[in-house]
C-alpha positions as CSV (number, residue, x, y, z in Angstrom):
1,M,33.1,146.7,49.0
2,K,34.6,143.2,49.0
3,H,36.3,141.5,51.8
4,Y,39.5,139.6,50.9
5,T,41.0,137.2,53.5
6,K,44.1,135.3,52.5
7,L,46.2,133.7,55.2
8,C,49.9,133.2,54.6
9,P,51.5,130.1,56.2
10,Y,53.5,131.0,59.3
11,L,57.1,130.1,59.3
12,T,58.4,127.9,62.1
13,A,61.4,129.3,64.1
14,I,64.6,129.2,62.1
15,T,67.8,128.2,63.9
16,L,70.7,130.6,63.7
17,G,73.4,129.9,66.2
18,F,74.8,132.1,69.0
19,A,71.8,134.3,69.5
20,S,68.1,134.0,69.8
21,V,66.7,137.0,67.9
22,T,63.3,138.4,66.9
23,P,62.5,141.0,64.3
24,I,62.5,144.6,65.1
25,V,60.4,146.4,62.5
26,E,59.7,149.8,64.2
27,A,60.7,152.9,62.3
28,F,63.9,154.8,63.1
29,P,63.4,157.8,65.4
30,V,62.7,161.0,63.4
31,N,65.9,162.7,64.7
32,E,68.2,159.7,64.0
33,K,70.5,160.5,61.1
34,K,71.6,157.7,58.7
35,S,74.8,157.7,56.7
36,L,74.9,157.6,52.9
37,L,75.7,153.9,53.2
38,D,72.5,153.3,55.1
39,S,70.6,154.7,52.1
40,D,71.6,151.9,49.8
41,P,68.3,150.4,48.6
42,D,69.9,146.9,48.0
43,V,71.2,146.6,51.6
44,I,69.2,145.7,54.7
45,Y,70.7,146.6,58.1
46,L,70.3,144.0,60.8
47,N,69.9,146.4,63.7
48,Q,66.5,147.2,62.2
49,Y,65.2,143.6,62.2
50,V,66.9,141.6,65.0
51,A,67.0,142.1,68.7
52,K,70.5,140.6,69.3
53,P,73.6,140.5,67.1
54,I,74.1,137.6,64.8
55,Q,77.7,136.2,65.2
56,F,79.9,134.3,62.9
57,I,83.4,132.7,63.0
58,A,85.8,133.1,60.0
59,I,86.7,129.6,58.8
60,D,89.2,130.8,56.3
61,H,91.1,134.0,55.6
62,A,88.2,136.4,54.9
63,N,89.0,139.5,52.8
64,A,87.1,142.5,54.0
65,Y,86.2,145.1,51.3
66,S,85.0,148.6,51.4
67,S,82.0,147.9,49.1
68,K,79.4,145.2,48.6
69,K,81.0,144.8,45.1
70,G,83.8,142.9,46.8
71,K,87.1,142.4,44.8
72,S,86.3,145.4,42.6
73,S,86.5,147.7,45.6
74,R,89.3,148.5,48.1
75,K,90.5,145.7,50.4
76,L,90.3,146.9,54.0
77,A,91.7,144.0,55.9
78,I,91.9,140.2,56.2
79,F,90.1,138.5,59.1
80,K,92.1,135.4,60.2
81,P,90.5,132.0,60.7
82,G,88.7,131.8,64.0
83,A,88.0,135.5,64.1
84,Q,84.7,136.4,65.8
85,L,82.5,138.5,63.5
86,E,79.2,140.3,63.9
87,L,76.7,140.7,61.0
88,V,75.9,144.4,60.4
89,A,74.2,144.4,57.0
90,M,73.7,142.2,54.0
91,T,72.8,142.0,50.4
92,A,71.7,138.9,48.5
93,N,75.3,137.8,48.0
94,A,77.5,139.6,50.5
95,Y,77.6,140.3,54.3
96,R,78.9,143.4,56.0
97,V,80.6,142.3,59.2
98,S,82.4,143.9,62.1
99,G,85.4,142.3,63.9
100,K,88.9,142.8,65.2
101,G,91.5,143.3,62.6
102,K,95.3,143.6,62.7
103,H,95.0,147.3,63.6
104,G,91.8,147.4,65.5
105,K,88.1,147.1,64.8
106,I,87.2,146.7,61.1
107,T,83.9,146.8,59.4
108,G,83.8,145.5,55.8
109,W,82.1,143.3,53.2
110,V,83.0,139.6,53.1
111,S,81.8,136.5,51.3
112,P,79.4,134.2,53.2
113,K,81.6,131.3,52.0
114,T,84.3,132.3,54.5
115,L,82.0,132.3,57.5
116,A,80.5,129.6,59.8
117,N,77.6,129.5,62.1
118,K,76.0,126.9,64.3
119,D,73.2,126.8,61.8
120,P,74.5,125.0,58.7
121,K,71.7,126.7,56.6
122,F,72.5,130.2,57.8
123,V,73.0,131.5,54.2
124,E,69.6,130.1,53.1
125,N,67.8,131.4,56.2
126,L,69.3,134.9,56.0
127,K,68.4,134.9,52.3
128,L,64.7,134.4,53.3
129,L,65.0,137.4,55.7
130,Y,66.6,139.5,52.9
131,D,64.0,138.6,50.3
132,R,61.1,139.4,52.6
133,Q,62.5,142.7,53.8
134,M,63.2,143.8,50.2
135,I,59.5,143.1,49.3
136,V,58.4,145.0,52.4
137,K,60.6,148.0,51.7
138,E,59.1,148.3,48.2
139,L,55.5,148.1,49.6
140,I,56.3,150.8,52.2
141,A,57.8,153.0,49.5
142,K,54.6,152.7,47.6
143,R,52.5,153.2,50.7
144,E,50.9,149.8,50.3
145,V,50.2,147.0,52.8
146,A,50.1,143.2,52.6
147,I,48.9,140.2,54.4
148,G,51.8,138.9,56.4
149,M,53.2,142.3,57.3
150,S,53.6,143.3,61.0
151,I,51.4,146.1,62.3
152,D,54.6,148.2,62.8
153,E,55.4,147.8,59.1
154,V,51.8,148.8,58.3
155,S,52.3,151.9,60.4
156,Q,55.5,152.7,58.5
157,S,53.6,152.4,55.2
158,L,50.3,154.2,56.0
159,G,51.0,156.2,59.1
160,E,48.8,156.3,62.2
161,P,45.4,154.7,61.7
162,T,42.2,156.7,61.9
163,K,40.6,154.2,64.2
164,K,42.0,151.3,66.3
165,T,40.1,148.4,67.8
166,S,41.7,145.5,69.8
167,K,40.6,142.5,71.7
168,V,42.5,140.4,74.2
169,T,41.6,136.7,74.4
170,K,43.1,133.6,75.8
171,D,44.8,133.1,72.5
172,G,46.4,136.6,72.3
173,V,45.6,140.0,71.0
174,T,43.5,140.5,67.8
175,G,42.1,143.7,66.3
176,H,41.9,145.9,63.3
177,W,43.2,149.3,62.2
178,E,41.2,151.5,59.9
179,F,42.7,154.1,57.6
180,I,40.2,156.6,56.2
181,T,41.0,159.2,53.5
182,Y,38.8,162.3,53.3
183,E,38.5,164.9,50.6
184,E,36.8,168.3,50.6
185,Q,34.0,168.6,48.0
186,K,32.9,172.0,46.9
187,H,29.2,172.4,46.0
188,Y,27.8,175.2,43.8
189,N,24.5,176.6,42.9
190,Y,23.6,179.0,40.1
191,Y,22.3,182.5,40.4
192,T,20.7,184.6,37.6
193,D,21.1,188.3,37.9
194,P,17.6,189.9,37.5
195,N,19.0,193.0,35.9
196,S,21.4,191.6,33.3
197,G,19.9,188.1,32.9
198,Q,23.4,186.6,33.3
199,T,23.8,183.3,35.2
200,F,26.6,183.0,37.7
201,K,28.0,180.0,39.5
202,R,28.7,180.6,43.2
203,L,29.9,178.4,46.1
204,S,27.1,177.0,48.2
205,H,28.9,174.9,50.8
206,V,31.8,172.5,51.4
207,T,31.5,169.0,52.6
208,T,34.1,166.5,53.7
209,E,33.6,163.1,52.1
210,E,35.2,159.7,52.5
211,T,37.2,158.7,49.4
212,S,38.9,155.5,50.5
213,N,38.9,153.2,53.4
214,I,41.5,150.4,54.2
215,T,40.8,148.1,57.2
216,V,43.7,145.9,58.3
217,E,42.9,143.0,60.6
218,Y,45.7,141.4,62.7
219,V,46.4,138.5,65.0
220,S,49.4,138.6,67.3
221,K,50.6,141.8,65.5
222,I,50.6,140.1,62.1
223,V,48.2,141.1,59.3
224,T,45.7,138.4,58.4
225,A,43.1,140.2,56.3
226,I,42.7,143.5,54.4
227,T,39.5,145.2,53.4
228,T,39.6,148.0,50.9
229,M,37.0,150.4,49.6
230,E,37.7,153.1,47.1
231,D,35.7,155.1,44.6
232,N,37.6,153.6,41.7
233,G,37.1,150.0,42.8
234,Q,39.0,147.5,44.8
235,G,42.8,147.6,45.1
236,Q,45.2,144.7,44.7
237,I,45.7,142.6,47.8
238,H,49.4,141.6,48.4
239,I,50.7,138.8,50.5
240,V,54.2,138.5,52.1
241,T,55.8,136.0,54.4
242,P,55.3,137.0,58.1
243,P,58.4,138.3,60.0
244,I,61.0,135.6,60.3
245,I,61.9,134.6,63.8
246,F,65.4,133.3,64.5
247,G,66.0,131.1,67.5
248,F,68.5,128.5,68.9
């Protein structure tokens, strides 16, 4: 067993105007149903990652489309300059926003070029969030963990830990989660029939043996180290950027 510790540099707070927001990375409730739109693997939905809505102002006539593909899909409405819009979801190149249209509330896909925010680098900063969450989504789908993930993301990937240990100090909360996988092993012995002379294999007993062990260490709910132990050798240790915090 080898112990791998790789610390990823923590990002400073990124300014995104109108709202001070922090990531929400807890899983959806089991009974919550998501639409087919929400199943798009290329889209991240902001209500999963931020505590408060991110607001924009339209600085030009912003065409709202039914799909992330933009002009190749149906045009739903046009947001006029000055319209207040709320970010609902995003891809690497398009934003799904909600706002007041000519005939009521409209939700559609627009180009970031038609929007403004108090943070002049909002496109770059939201791209950082998007890139990180796409990496994390892939890790969770593969049931893998990485340094820099939050412990909620670890829980989404591996489930509930077998063991939990935490310690509160003047600097915050530290601890580790341990995920242990067990497997039943059947043991046999051999019996020779005294009459026929034939040898038979028969079940002697069953034991439960540990086949893998992953220990995740964290500081302030962010993974700082991962220890792995498996029968087939060490696993690859991944590193991702810690959750991005937006502020004023």
